[in-house]
C-alpha positions in Angstrom: 0.0 0.0 0.1 1.3 3.5 -0.7 2.0 6.2 2.0 0.4 9.3 2.0 2.4 11.6 -0.7 0.5 14.9 -0.1 -2.7 14.6 -1.9 -4.4 14.1 1.6 -5.5 10.0 1.5 -6.2 8.6 4.7 -4.2 5.3 4.6 -5.4 2.6 7.3 -3.0 -0.7 8.0 -4.5 -3.6 9.5 -2.0 -5.8 10.9 -2.1 -9.6 9.9 -3.0 -10.9 13.5 -6.9 -10.0 12.7 -8.8 -13.0 11.0 -12.3 -14.0 10.5 -13.6 -17.3 11.2 -16.9 -18.4 10.1 -19.4 -16.3 8.4 -21.4 -15.3 11.7 -18.8 -13.4 12.7 -18.3 -9.5 12.2 -15.4 -8.9 10.2 -12.3 -7.6 11.9 -14.2 -6.8 15.4 -12.0 -7.2 18.4 -15.0 -6.1 20.8 -17.9 -8.2 21.8 -20.3 -5.5 21.5 -23.4 -6.5 19.2 -23.9 -4.5 16.3 -27.5 -4.7 14.0 -27.5 -7.5 11.5 -27.4 -5.0 8.9 -24.2 -3.3 10.1 -20.4 -4.2 9.5 -18.0 -3.1 12.3 -14.0 -3.4 11.5 -11.5 -2.4 14.1 -7.6 -2.5 13.3 -4.4 -0.7 14.2 -3.9 2.1 12.1 -0.7 4.4 11.1 -1.7 7.8 9.9 0.5 10.5 8.1 -0.6 14.2 8.1 1.5 16.7 6.1 2.2 20.2 7.2 -0.7 22.4 6.4 -3.3 19.5 5.4 -6.4 17.9 6.7 -6.5 14.3 7.4 -9.6 13.5 5.0 -12.7 12.6 6.4 -11.8 14.3 9.8 -11.3 17.5 11.5 -7.5 16.8 12.2 -4.6 18.9 10.6 -1.3 19.8 11.3 0.4 23.0 11.0 4.1 22.0 11.8 6.3 22.5 14.9 5.8 25.3 17.5 8.8 27.7 18.4 9.0 25.5 21.6 9.1 22.1 19.7 5.3 20.8 20.2 3.6 19.6 17.3 0.9 21.8 16.3 -2.2 19.6 15.9 -5.7 21.4 15.2 -8.9 19.2 16.4 -12.2 20.8 15.3 -10.0 23.9 14.6 -8.7 24.3 18.0 -4.8 24.5 18.6 -3.4 21.1 20.5 0.0 20.9 21.2 1.3 17.3 21.4 4.6 15.6 22.1 5.6 12.3 21.2 3.1 9.6 22.8 0.3 12.1 23.4 -2.9 11.1 22.5 -5.1 12.2 19.3 -8.5 10.9 19.4 -11.3 12.0 16.7 -14.9 10.6 16.0 -17.0 11.4 13.1 -19.1 10.4 9.8 -16.5 10.7 6.9 -19.6 9.5 4.6 -23.3 8.6 5.0 -23.9 5.6 7.5 -20.2 5.2 8.0 -19.0 6.0 11.4 -15.2 6.5 12.1 -13.6 6.5 15.6 -9.7 7.0 15.8 -7.7 6.3 19.2 -4.2 7.1 18.5 -0.9 8.6 19.6 1.9 11.2 18.2 4.6 8.5 17.2 6.9 11.2 15.2 6.5 14.7 14.0 8.8 17.3 12.3 8.3 20.4 10.0 7.3 18.3 7.3 4.8 15.8 8.7 3.3 14.0 11.5 2.7 10.5 12.4 0.1 9.1 14.7 -0.5 5.2 15.6 -3.0 3.7 17.7 -6.6 2.1 16.6 -9.1 2.9 14.1 -12.6 1.3 14.1 -15.3 1.7 11.6 -19.0 0.9 11.4 -21.2 0.8 8.3 -24.7 0.9 9.0 -27.7 0.1 6.7 -25.3 -2.3 4.4 -26.7 -2.9 1.2 -24.7 -5.5 -0.8 -24.3 -4.8 -4.4 -22.0 -6.6 -6.5 -19.5 -5.0 -9.3 -18.6 -1.4 -9.8 -15.5 0.5 -10.1 -13.7 2.7 -7.2 -14.4 6.1 -7.0 -12.3 9.1 -5.1 -10.5 7.6 -2.4 -11.2 9.1 1.2 -10.1 6.1 3.5 -8.7 2.6 2.7 -8.3 -0.4 4.4 -6.2 -3.8 3.2 -6.3 -6.9 5.4 -5.3 -10.2 5.6 -8.4 -12.3 5.9 -9.5 -15.8 6.4 -12.8 -17.2 6.1 -14.3 -20.7 7.2 -17.4 -21.2 5.1 -20.2 -23.8 5.8 -21.7 -25.2 2.7 -24.3 -22.6 1.5 -22.6 -19.7 3.8 -22.1 -16.3 2.5 -18.9 -13.9 3.1 -20.5 -10.8 5.0 -20.8 -7.9 2.8 -20.7 -10.1 -0.5 -22.9 -12.1 -2.5 -20.1 -14.8 -2.6 -21.5 -18.3 -1.4 -19.8 -21.7 -1.1 -22.1 -24.1 -2.9 -20.1 -27.4 -2.2 -17.8 -29.6 -3.9 -18.3 -30.9 -7.3 -16.0 -33.1 -9.9 -14.8 -29.4 -11.2 -13.5 -28.4 -8.0 -15.3 -25.6 -4.9 -18.1 -24.3 -6.3 -19.2 -20.8 -5.6 -22.4 -18.8 -6.2 -22.2 -14.8 -6.7 -19.2 -14.9 -9.3 -19.1 -13.5 -12.7 -18.2 -16.4 -15.3 -16.7 -19.8 -14.5 -17.8 -20.4 -10.9 -15.3 -23.6 -10.0 -12.3 -23.2 -8.2 -9.7 -26.0 -7.1 -7.3 -25.9 -4.0 -5.2 -22.7 -4.0 -6.9 -21.3 -7.1 -7.5 -17.4 -6.9 -10.7 -15.9 -6.4 -11.9 -12.3 -6.8 -14.9 -10.5 -5.7 -15.7 -6.6 -6.0 -18.9 -4.8 -4.8 -20.2 -2.0 -2.6 -21.5 -2.2 0.8 -23.3 1.5 0.2 -22.9 3.9 -2.5 -19.7 5.6 -0.6 -18.2 2.1 0.3 -16.5 -0.2 -2.1 -15.0 -3.5 -1.3 -12.5 -5.9 -3.2 -11.6 -9.7 -2.3 -8.4 -11.1 -3.4 -8.5 -14.3 -1.8 -7.5 -18.2 -2.5 -9.3 -21.5 -2.1 -6.9 -22.8 1.0 -9.2 -26.2 1.0 -12.5 -27.4 0.9 -15.1 -30.4 1.1 -18.4 -30.9 0.7 -19.5 -29.3 3.7 -17.1 -26.4 4.2 -14.4 -24.5 2.6 -11.4 -21.9 3.8 -10.7 -18.9 1.9 -7.5 -16.9 2.6 -6.2 -13.3 1.2 -6.8 -9.9 1.1 -9.9 -7.5 1.9 -9.4 -3.9 0.4 -12.0 -1.5 1.7 -12.3 1.8 0.8 -14.4 4.7 2.1 -14.9 7.3 -0.9 -16.2 10.6 -1.5 
């Protein structure tokens, strides 16, 4: 994934220690707090870079460089908040309709050019209406995560139309794919769609194993919150 290069992109990194097992679970959630059936919640470590004089897209966090006393000049909702390394920078808001974001971070590094924040990001997308296909739009926030799915026969990956239909002589059969529906062990499987008009989803998966009663998929989920 590319780091921030001045276009104001918010890059969210999800570490590979977070996995999803079974379709009854909510993707990437580390909290036991229940959410509605039409809501997907995502929690992950984040690393955020903000260049001097820019606003973190989708938020009210900006950075104006180092002060004369050596502090980091962070602005939260327009108010100056001098920060040192290790200080907290928290924010909560709605960067897109039905999409809540909460950032709990600390200052990892800063200089005259930029500031780096690390911590945890939590996203909840409510009123999910799954739609297959489509193309990505203008990026506000992006998540790339290694994921593992353990699907029972006739189960669907949350947020997709991708369903495991069972084992056949041609391989594992999946519904909700365009074109050829069969995959053999270690074959690739891609899916693109939307969770709502502003949230784009792309999976790059491989079939780890499959039987008549279930299949295990592993790979990467790319989730984009857009303008």
